[in-house]
Kinemage of the C-alpha trace (Angstrom):
@kinemage 1
@onewidth
@group {chain A} dominant
@subgroup {mainchain}
@vectorlist {calphas} color= white
{ca met a 1} P -11.124 -40.869 66.991
{ca val a 2} L -12.981 -41.250 63.938
{ca glu a 3} L -12.657 -37.529 63.251
{ca arg a 4} L -8.903 -37.945 63.750
{ca ala a 5} L -8.881 -40.994 61.825
{ca gly a 6} L -11.061 -39.059 59.059
{ca gly a 7} L -8.689 -36.015 59.218
{ca arg a 8} L -5.758 -38.417 58.500
{ca gly a 9} L -7.458 -39.891 55.639
{ca thr a 10} L -8.265 -36.469 54.377
{ca lys a 11} L -4.608 -35.373 54.783
{ca ala a 12} L -3.385 -38.859 53.140
{ca gln a 13} L -5.926 -38.306 50.190
{ca ala a 14} L -5.211 -34.529 49.877
{ca gly a 15} L -1.190 -35.412 49.538
{ca glu a 16} L -2.095 -38.352 47.022
{ca ala a 17} L -4.274 -35.826 45.086
{ca ala a 18} L -1.357 -33.251 44.952
{ca glu a 19} L 0.988 -35.875 43.987
{ca glu a 20} L -1.364 -36.842 41.272
{ca ala a 21} L -1.794 -33.532 40.100
{ca ser a 22} L 1.665 -32.787 39.959
{ca ser a 23} L 2.432 -35.969 37.972
{ca arg a 24} L -0.358 -34.746 35.461
{ca arg a 25} L 1.245 -31.300 35.293
{ca arg a 26} L 4.834 -32.752 34.445
{ca ser a 27} L 3.047 -35.339 31.761
{ca ala a 28} L 1.342 -32.023 30.275
{ca arg a 29} L 4.731 -30.069 30.355
{ca ala a 30} L 6.365 -33.216 28.581
{ca ser a 31} L 3.507 -33.543 26.203
{ca asp a 32} L 3.572 -29.740 25.221
{ca gln a 33} L 7.435 -29.922 24.789
{ca gly a 34} L 6.850 -33.088 22.725
{ca asp a 35} L 4.040 -31.333 20.712
{ca ala a 36} L 6.007 -28.142 20.428
{ca ser a 37} L 9.223 -30.175 19.340
{ca ser a 38} L 6.842 -31.805 16.822
{ca arg a 39} L 5.378 -29.017 15.361
{ca ser a 40} L 8.730 -27.355 15.106
{ca gln a 41} L 10.061 -30.046 13.089
{ca arg a 42} L 7.004 -30.189 10.764
{ca val a 43} L 7.307 -26.337 10.210
{ca ala a 44} L 11.121 -26.660 9.882
{ca gly a 45} L 10.849 -29.408 7.269
{ca ser a 46} L 8.381 -27.318 5.216
{ca lys a 47} L 10.613 -24.155 5.344
{ca met a 48} L 12.760 -25.886 3.019
{ca thr a 49} L 10.999 -24.697 -0.016
{ca ile a 50} L 11.842 -21.791 -2.358
{ca ala a 51} L 8.843 -20.246 -4.228
{ca leu a 52} L 9.399 -18.680 -7.547
{ca val a 53} L 6.483 -16.342 -8.449
{ca tyr a 54} L 5.766 -15.065 -12.065
{ca asp a 55} L 3.698 -12.780 -13.863
{ca phe a 56} L 2.802 -13.740 -17.303
{ca asp a 57} L 2.237 -11.077 -19.704
{ca gly a 58} L 5.377 -8.989 -20.276
{ca thr a 59} L 7.289 -11.394 -17.767
{ca leu a 60} L 7.207 -14.838 -19.683
{ca ser a 61} L 5.624 -13.856 -22.916
{ca pro a 62} L 6.319 -10.629 -24.731
{ca arg a 63} L 2.804 -9.639 -25.260
{ca pro a 64} L -0.703 -9.851 -23.512
{ca met a 65} L -1.892 -13.437 -24.166
{ca gln a 66} L -5.363 -12.204 -25.776
{ca glu a 67} L -3.255 -10.769 -28.697
{ca tyr a 68} L -1.969 -14.019 -29.795
{ca ala a 69} L -5.214 -15.845 -30.918
{ca phe a 70} L -8.478 -14.333 -29.239
{ca leu a 71} L -8.271 -10.835 -31.092
{ca pro a 72} L -6.908 -11.952 -34.314
{ca lys a 73} L -9.880 -14.253 -34.272
{ca leu a 74} L -12.189 -11.377 -33.898
{ca gly a 75} L -10.293 -9.381 -36.370
{ca ile a 76} L -9.602 -6.538 -33.976
{ca glu a 77} L -6.495 -4.696 -33.623
{ca pro a 78} L -4.905 -5.040 -30.068
{ca lys a 79} L -4.220 -1.318 -29.806
{ca glu a 80} L -7.623 -0.504 -30.553
{ca phe a 81} L -9.071 -2.974 -28.277
{ca trp a 82} L -7.003 -1.772 -25.190
{ca ala a 83} L -8.079 1.836 -25.915
{ca glu a 84} L -11.649 0.960 -25.823
{ca cys a 85} L -11.103 -0.827 -22.695
{ca thr a 86} L -9.489 2.168 -21.259
{ca arg a 87} L -12.104 4.551 -22.350
{ca val a 88} L -14.949 2.555 -21.070
{ca ser a 89} L -13.375 1.601 -17.978
{ca lys a 90} L -12.841 5.634 -17.129
{ca ala a 91} L -16.436 6.537 -18.460
{ca glu a 92} L -18.204 3.908 -16.277
{ca arg a 93} L -15.761 4.181 -13.331
{ca ala a 94} L -15.397 0.535 -13.809
{ca asp a 95} L -12.677 -1.847 -12.715
{ca ala a 96} L -10.394 -2.075 -15.903
{ca leu a 97} L -9.999 -5.878 -15.648
{ca ile a 98} L -13.670 -6.679 -15.269
{ca thr a 99} L -14.128 -4.082 -18.312
{ca tyr a 100} L -11.756 -5.874 -20.521
{ca met a 101} L -13.196 -9.592 -19.596
{ca his a 102} L -16.661 -8.171 -20.538
{ca leu a 103} L -15.725 -6.497 -23.820
{ca leu a 104} L -13.710 -9.649 -24.859
{ca tyr a 105} L -17.184 -11.599 -24.786
{ca lys a 106} L -19.137 -8.593 -26.096
{ca lys a 107} L -16.967 -8.299 -29.273
{ca ala a 108} L -17.195 -12.034 -29.757
{ca lys a 109} L -20.799 -11.880 -29.536
{ca glu a 110} L -21.055 -9.034 -32.044
{ca lys a 111} L -18.953 -10.977 -34.297
{ca gly a 112} L -20.981 -13.970 -33.925
{ca val a 113} L -17.921 -15.984 -32.525
{ca arg a 114} L -18.920 -18.343 -29.873
{ca ile a 115} L -16.330 -18.932 -27.149
{ca asp a 116} L -16.138 -21.532 -24.528
{ca arg a 117} L -13.494 -22.838 -22.060
{ca ala a 118} L -12.171 -25.299 -24.730
{ca asp a 119} L -11.579 -22.748 -27.167
{ca leu a 120} L -9.761 -20.387 -24.656
{ca val a 121} L -7.552 -23.332 -23.682
{ca ala a 122} L -7.028 -24.310 -27.291
{ca gln a 123} L -5.840 -20.595 -27.635
{ca gly a 124} L -2.840 -21.050 -25.200
{ca lys a 125} L -0.869 -23.139 -27.843
{ca lys a 126} L -0.251 -19.982 -29.840
{ca val a 127} L 1.215 -17.904 -26.999
{ca glu a 128} L 4.538 -17.004 -27.633
{ca leu a 129} L 7.203 -17.349 -24.738
{ca tyr a 130} L 10.479 -15.511 -24.316
{ca pro a 131} L 13.785 -17.284 -25.395
{ca gly a 132} L 14.690 -19.957 -22.725
{ca val a 133} L 11.248 -19.893 -20.860
{ca glu a 134} L 10.198 -23.414 -21.460
{ca ala a 135} L 13.737 -25.096 -20.597
{ca trp a 136} L 13.829 -22.434 -17.481
{ca phe a 137} L 11.829 -24.375 -15.058
{ca glu a 138} L 13.726 -27.952 -14.943
{ca gln a 139} L 16.899 -25.792 -14.980
{ca met a 140} L 15.895 -24.169 -11.917
{ca his a 141} L 15.158 -27.342 -10.165
{ca ala a 142} L 18.394 -28.867 -11.359
{ca tyr a 143} L 20.206 -25.755 -9.811
{ca val a 144} L 18.517 -25.897 -6.639
{ca arg a 145} L 18.927 -29.656 -6.258
{ca lys a 146} L 22.658 -29.316 -7.154
{ca arg a 147} L 23.002 -26.437 -4.417
{ca gly a 148} L 20.481 -27.613 -1.631
{ca ala a 149} L 19.526 -31.303 -2.139
{ca glu a 150} L 21.789 -32.142 0.737
{ca ala a 151} L 19.711 -29.990 2.977
{ca gly a 152} L 16.412 -31.070 1.485
{ca ile a 153} L 15.803 -27.773 -0.226
{ca thr a 154} L 13.294 -27.662 -3.105
{ca val a 155} L 11.962 -25.167 -5.260
{ca lys a 156} L 8.103 -24.557 -6.686
{ca his a 157} L 6.973 -22.292 -9.342
{ca tyr a 158} L 3.708 -20.333 -9.203
{ca leu a 159} L 1.920 -18.056 -11.648
{ca val a 160} L 0.094 -14.990 -10.324
{ca ser a 161} L -1.589 -13.096 -13.399
{ca ser a 162} L -4.439 -10.935 -14.194
{ca gly a 163} L -4.623 -13.022 -17.709
{ca leu a 164} L -6.843 -15.806 -18.239
{ca thr a 165} L -6.666 -19.043 -16.364
{ca glu a 166} L -8.046 -20.782 -19.511
{ca ile a 167} L -5.458 -19.442 -21.882
{ca ile a 168} L -2.557 -20.461 -19.620
{ca glu a 169} L -3.611 -23.834 -19.152
{ca gly a 170} L -3.265 -24.335 -22.870
{ca thr a 171} L 0.502 -23.483 -22.854
{ca lys a 172} L 3.352 -25.544 -22.915
{ca ile a 173} L 4.774 -24.571 -19.634
{ca phe a 174} L 1.352 -25.059 -17.626
{ca pro a 175} L 2.433 -28.175 -16.203
{ca his a 176} L 5.577 -26.457 -14.640
{ca phe a 177} L 3.521 -24.692 -12.088
{ca ala a 178} L 2.668 -25.983 -8.649
{ca asn a 179} L -0.373 -23.687 -8.890
{ca val a 180} L -1.738 -20.800 -11.092
{ca phe a 181} L -3.700 -17.782 -9.643
{ca ala a 182} L -5.163 -15.942 -12.712
{ca ser a 183} L -8.423 -14.008 -13.833
{ca glu a 184} L -10.874 -16.833 -14.780
{ca tyr a 185} L -14.486 -17.004 -16.658
{ca trp a 186} L -17.404 -18.873 -15.231
{ca phe a 187} L -19.316 -20.624 -18.035
{ca asp a 188} L -23.055 -21.551 -17.292
{ca ala a 189} L -24.946 -24.285 -18.955
{ca tyr a 190} L -25.057 -22.478 -21.969
{ca asp a 191} L -21.634 -21.515 -22.204
{ca leu a 192} L -22.148 -18.151 -21.532
{ca pro a 193} L -18.916 -16.426 -19.771
{ca phe a 194} L -19.315 -14.402 -17.011
{ca pro a 195} L -16.105 -12.961 -14.725
{ca lys a 196} L -15.620 -15.466 -12.175
{ca arg a 197} L -12.291 -14.198 -10.804
{ca val a 198} L -10.344 -11.126 -11.383
{ca ile a 199} L -7.012 -10.734 -10.328
{ca ser a 200} L -5.745 -6.959 -10.026
{ca asp a 201} L -2.352 -5.721 -9.113
{ca thr a 202} L -3.100 -5.303 -5.561
{ca gly a 203} L -5.152 -8.427 -5.481
{ca lys a 204} L -1.937 -10.518 -6.612
{ca thr a 205} L -0.742 -9.927 -2.743
{ca gln a 206} L -3.559 -12.195 -1.433
{ca phe a 207} L -2.019 -15.014 -3.284
{ca leu a 208} L 1.380 -14.383 -2.388
{ca phe a 209} L 0.159 -14.671 1.266
{ca arg a 210} L -1.635 -18.097 0.119
{ca ile a 211} L 1.575 -19.443 -1.011
{ca asn a 212} L 3.215 -18.053 2.079
{ca lys a 213} L 0.662 -19.612 4.416
{ca gly a 214} L 0.158 -22.629 2.478
{ca ile a 215} L -3.628 -22.034 2.059
{ca glu a 216} L -3.751 -22.461 -1.877
{ca asp a 217} L -7.302 -23.698 -1.885
{ca leu a 218} L -9.125 -20.860 -2.700
{ca gly a 219} L -12.125 -21.968 -0.769
{ca glu a 220} L -10.521 -21.313 2.368
{ca asn a 221} L -10.046 -18.051 4.420
{ca ile a 222} L -6.533 -16.740 4.812
{ca asn a 223} L -7.551 -13.925 7.147
{ca ala a 224} L -7.002 -15.714 10.298
{ca his a 225} L -3.819 -15.032 12.169
{ca met a 226} L -0.902 -17.605 11.472
{ca pro a 227} L 2.259 -16.903 13.562
{ca glu a 228} L 5.369 -16.373 11.186
{ca asp a 229} L 7.106 -19.511 12.532
{ca glu a 230} L 4.140 -21.619 11.291
{ca arg a 231} L 4.005 -20.391 7.821
{ca pro a 232} L 5.515 -23.255 5.442
{ca ile a 233} L 7.244 -20.877 2.950
{ca pro a 234} L 8.729 -17.564 4.355
{ca phe a 235} L 8.400 -14.602 2.314
{ca ser a 236} L 12.455 -14.687 2.648
{ca asn a 237} L 12.305 -17.763 0.306
{ca phe a 238} L 10.374 -15.916 -2.422
{ca ile a 239} L 11.746 -14.460 -5.712
{ca tyr a 240} L 8.892 -12.621 -7.605
{ca phe a 241} L 9.330 -11.994 -11.551
{ca gly a 242} L 7.445 -9.077 -13.095
{ca asp a 243} L 7.941 -6.376 -15.713
{ca gly a 244} L 6.031 -3.095 -14.631
{ca asp a 245} L 3.800 -0.961 -12.548
{ca thr a 246} L 1.155 -3.714 -12.097
{ca asp a 247} L 3.616 -5.861 -10.343
{ca val a 248} L 4.788 -3.049 -7.683
{ca pro a 249} L 2.340 -4.279 -4.584
{ca ser a 250} L 3.689 -7.531 -5.101
{ca met a 251} L 7.314 -6.597 -5.058
{ca ala a 252} L 6.811 -4.139 -2.431
{ca leu a 253} L 5.290 -6.991 -0.184
{ca leu a 254} L 8.061 -9.124 -0.551
{ca lys a 255} L 10.969 -6.602 -0.319
{ca lys a 256} L 9.270 -5.467 2.876
{ca asn a 257} L 9.165 -8.924 4.311
{ca gly a 258} L 12.668 -10.152 3.536
{ca gly a 259} L 11.634 -11.489 0.096
{ca his a 260} L 13.312 -10.721 -3.594
{ca ala a 261} L 11.960 -9.667 -6.730
{ca ile a 262} L 13.650 -9.482 -10.164
{ca ala a 263} L 12.409 -6.906 -12.864
{ca val a 264} L 12.353 -7.755 -16.463
{ca his a 265} L 12.092 -6.064 -19.809
{ca asp a 266} L 11.762 -7.087 -23.409
{ca pro a 267} L 15.533 -7.700 -24.608
{ca gly a 268} L 14.763 -5.535 -27.518
{ca glu a 269} L 13.041 -2.532 -25.671
{ca asn a 270} L 14.248 0.080 -23.362
{ca glu a 271} L 14.979 -1.048 -19.626
{ca ala a 272} L 14.039 2.480 -18.330
{ca lys a 273} L 11.028 1.042 -16.233
{ca cys a 274} L 13.142 -1.519 -14.696
{ca val a 275} L 15.786 0.953 -13.864
{ca glu a 276} L 13.200 2.940 -12.239
{ca leu a 277} L 11.811 0.079 -10.180
{ca phe a 278} L 15.616 -1.002 -9.139
{ca lys a 279} L 16.111 2.685 -8.010
{ca ala a 280} L 12.794 2.669 -5.849
{ca gly a 281} L 14.188 -0.471 -4.290
{ca arg a 282} L 11.311 -2.487 -5.586
{ca cys a 283} L 13.615 -5.269 -6.817
{ca asp a 284} L 17.060 -6.861 -6.146
{ca phe a 285} L 18.215 -7.041 -9.797
{ca tyr a 286} L 16.672 -6.447 -13.531
{ca ala a 287} L 17.372 -7.850 -16.610
{ca gly a 288} L 16.246 -8.365 -20.002
{ca ala a 289} L 13.755 -11.345 -20.423
{ca asp a 290} L 16.133 -14.021 -21.715
{ca tyr a 291} L 15.793 -17.184 -19.582
{ca arg a 292} L 18.183 -19.061 -21.374
{ca lys a 293} L 21.118 -20.492 -19.411
{ca gly a 294} L 24.132 -17.961 -19.129
{ca ser a 295} L 21.863 -15.039 -19.705
{ca asp a 296} L 22.002 -12.053 -17.054
{ca leu a 297} L 18.555 -13.107 -16.009
{ca phe a 298} L 19.717 -16.588 -15.397
{ca lys a 299} L 22.890 -15.687 -13.466
{ca arg a 300} L 21.098 -12.986 -11.280
{ca thr a 301} L 18.458 -15.465 -10.302
{ca cys a 302} L 20.949 -18.004 -9.360
{ca leu a 303} L 22.786 -15.444 -7.210
{ca leu a 304} L 19.629 -15.104 -5.126
{ca leu a 305} L 18.887 -18.600 -5.030
{ca asp a 306} L 22.525 -19.211 -3.509
{ca arg a 307} L 21.741 -16.156 -1.032
{ca ile a 308} L 18.166 -18.013 -0.036
{ca ile a 309} L 19.883 -21.432 0.205
{ca ala a 310} L 22.772 -20.303 2.451
{ca asp a 311} L 20.086 -18.328 4.633
{ca val a 312} L 17.828 -21.555 4.762
{ca arg a 313} L 20.931 -23.602 5.898
{ca val a 314} L 21.996 -21.183 8.643
{ca lys a 315} L 18.409 -21.138 9.890
{ca glu a 316} L 18.277 -24.930 9.825
{ca glu a 317} L 21.491 -25.008 11.686
{ca ala a 318} L 20.440 -22.478 14.469
{ca arg a 319} L 17.050 -24.430 14.768
{ca gly a 320} L 19.069 -27.903 15.417
{ca leu a 321} L 21.120 -26.118 18.219
{ca gly a 322} L 17.605 -24.912 19.636
{ca gly a 323} L 16.321 -28.562 19.496
{ca lys a 324} L 19.528 -29.601 21.431
{ca ser a 325} L 18.746 -27.197 23.988
{ca leu a 326} L 15.121 -28.303 24.325
{ca lys a 327} L 16.246 -32.038 24.799
{ca his a 328} L 18.709 -30.855 27.721
{ca thr a 329} L 15.863 -28.889 29.583
{ca glu a 330} L 13.666 -31.971 29.488
């Protein structure tokens, strides 16, 4: 009797345990679906950003930024300086960018000219920009607001350059960038500069991935796998602006992943390099570096913006249908 009673109790307990486990599984599934839906909504919302990414020298400014104040201050002819950089880097088998940063400091020391971070930032005020650059950023914001505000689409501007962060900070356009990734000096307690960060042509692609993954803090590792649907700014939402061979790795990365690129050239110079990039499939369009409203560059950029905005809206519409399907299955 006791055993039978115990047996019946065990079966009852087992049934209750099974029901409880089943209930927990249903709750877990509902929770997972809720988490997935919530995660999908968060990611979907963040995918509404368009990233306009720019090179600096030759793209936004006619000449290398060091030629406007740094080299003149040292009394050095730019052509001679860059030729020496090439000779030294080849002779020493050294990185060309580290070489130029080292030689800038070496030349300043030889001339008895002290340089510090504040001085480099001040030099940025003398950097010339192509026509229309200063007004460009707000005009792009206005265009995207007009075309995509209803859908919640916004635009951010980024700069990825082998030029100097300090000089860029002193330019009029610095406040327009959501982030600037550029080469930079590290000044010790005695204001002695040492190359802290050097961004090469291939190194630029790391920062495209940082923007893509939303990991813009350079102290954070970006090598961990992140599924495409969790990346806040898809490569298809990118437009990259560059002027030459040093921009090819960035252009190639974006074109390979559904992004876009525009090659620019000095309006007064030959467009041969841009034509070459266009024929090689490195860019969607090319144009003179005239950023004024109504220019070829302005119009072609707007065409790509229209395309991206339409693509984002189509994906959002489809995502909305997917959300409805998820609710019906709950």
